[in-house]
C-alpha positions in Angstrom: 20.0 -42.3 38.1 19.6 -43.9 41.9 20.1 -47.5 43.1 18.1 -49.1 45.9 17.4 -52.1 47.8 13.3 -51.5 48.1 10.9 -49.4 46.5 8.9 -46.5 47.1 5.0 -45.9 47.5 4.7 -44.9 44.0 6.4 -47.6 43.0 4.4 -49.9 44.0 1.2 -48.1 42.9 2.5 -48.1 39.6 3.4 -51.4 39.1 -0.3 -52.3 40.5 -1.8 -50.0 37.7 -0.6 -52.7 35.4 -2.9 -55.7 33.5 -4.1 -57.8 37.2 -4.4 -60.7 35.8 -1.5 -61.2 33.3 1.9 -62.9 34.8 4.9 -60.1 35.6 8.3 -60.5 34.6 10.2 -58.9 36.7 13.8 -58.1 35.5 16.2 -57.6 38.2 19.7 -56.1 37.3 22.0 -56.4 40.6 24.8 -55.5 42.5 26.6 -56.3 45.3 29.0 -55.9 48.6 32.8 -56.6 47.7 32.1 -58.1 50.9 29.6 -59.2 52.8 28.5 -57.3 56.1 25.9 -58.3 58.7 26.9 -62.0 60.2 28.4 -63.3 56.3 31.4 -61.7 57.1 34.2 -64.0 55.0 31.7 -64.1 52.2 31.6 -62.0 48.8 28.1 -59.5 48.8 27.2 -62.1 45.8 27.7 -65.1 47.7 25.5 -63.8 50.6 22.8 -63.2 48.2 23.4 -66.0 46.6 21.8 -67.3 49.8 19.2 -65.8 49.7 19.0 -65.8 46.0 18.9 -70.5 46.6 16.0 -69.7 49.4 13.9 -67.2 47.2 13.9 -69.7 44.2 12.0 -72.5 46.3 9.4 -69.8 47.9 8.5 -68.1 44.8 7.7 -71.7 43.2 5.5 -73.0 45.6 3.4 -70.2 45.1 3.6 -70.4 41.5 6.3 -68.4 39.9 9.5 -69.1 38.2 13.4 -68.3 37.7 13.6 -68.1 33.8 17.4 -67.1 33.5 19.7 -64.9 35.2 23.5 -64.3 34.3 26.4 -62.2 34.8 26.5 -59.1 33.0 29.6 -58.6 30.6 29.7 -55.2 30.0 27.3 -52.1 28.2 27.2 -52.5 25.1 25.0 -49.3 24.5 24.2 -46.8 26.4 25.9 -45.2 29.6 25.7 -45.5 33.1 26.5 -44.9 36.6 25.6 -48.5 38.1 27.6 -51.2 38.3 25.7 -54.3 37.6 26.9 -57.9 37.8 23.7 -60.0 37.5 20.4 -59.7 35.5 18.0 -62.3 37.1 14.7 -62.5 35.2 11.6 -63.8 38.1 7.6 -64.9 36.5 5.0 -64.5 39.4 1.8 -65.4 37.7 0.3 -61.7 38.9 1.5 -58.3 40.4 -1.1 -59.0 43.0 1.2 -62.4 43.1 4.4 -60.5 43.6 3.5 -58.0 46.1 2.6 -61.1 48.2 5.6 -62.8 48.2 7.4 -59.9 48.6 5.8 -58.7 51.7 5.6 -62.2 54.0 7.3 -62.9 56.5 8.5 -65.6 55.6 10.9 -63.6 52.6 11.5 -61.0 55.7 13.3 -64.1 57.3 15.1 -64.6 54.5 16.1 -61.3 53.7 18.6 -60.8 55.9 21.4 -62.4 53.8 20.4 -60.0 50.7 20.2 -57.0 53.0 23.5 -58.3 53.2 25.0 -59.4 49.9 23.4 -56.3 47.8 24.3 -52.9 47.2 21.3 -51.6 45.4 19.1 -52.8 42.1 16.9 -51.7 39.9 13.3 -54.0 39.8 11.7 -53.2 36.8 8.2 -55.0 35.7 7.6 -56.2 33.2 4.4 -57.6 30.9 4.6 -60.4 28.1 4.2 -59.0 24.4 5.3 -59.3 20.7 7.3 -56.5 18.9 4.5 -56.9 16.5 1.7 -55.9 18.6 5.1 -53.6 20.3 4.9 -51.0 16.3 0.5 -51.3 15.6 0.2 -49.4 18.9 
């Protein structure tokens, strides 16, 4: 399994094939560098990423999204993976289109420098709300 920092074009195409006018919750599985680089020396990767996350939270909220939850990964309970994620974060966007507009904005490119200095990689999973009962009937 590949851990990356940016999506591939085919992943964006698949994202946009989902429901158009419903909120999308992005599940962020985040892995950080031991030490930040590129001007953030002296900080951990998590500390550098946290600078970005604070700015991103304000920006996402200004566009109608919200940060739902974040927490540290304690342990893998079921399954196995070589991926070493330290943080999981759930962020809701008004729509897939809104997510892309936010993610590709010049403001995010500017604040994203602290992200790149601290993040070693991530998995980003797009989800749409559904109840277990609804899933069981399909």
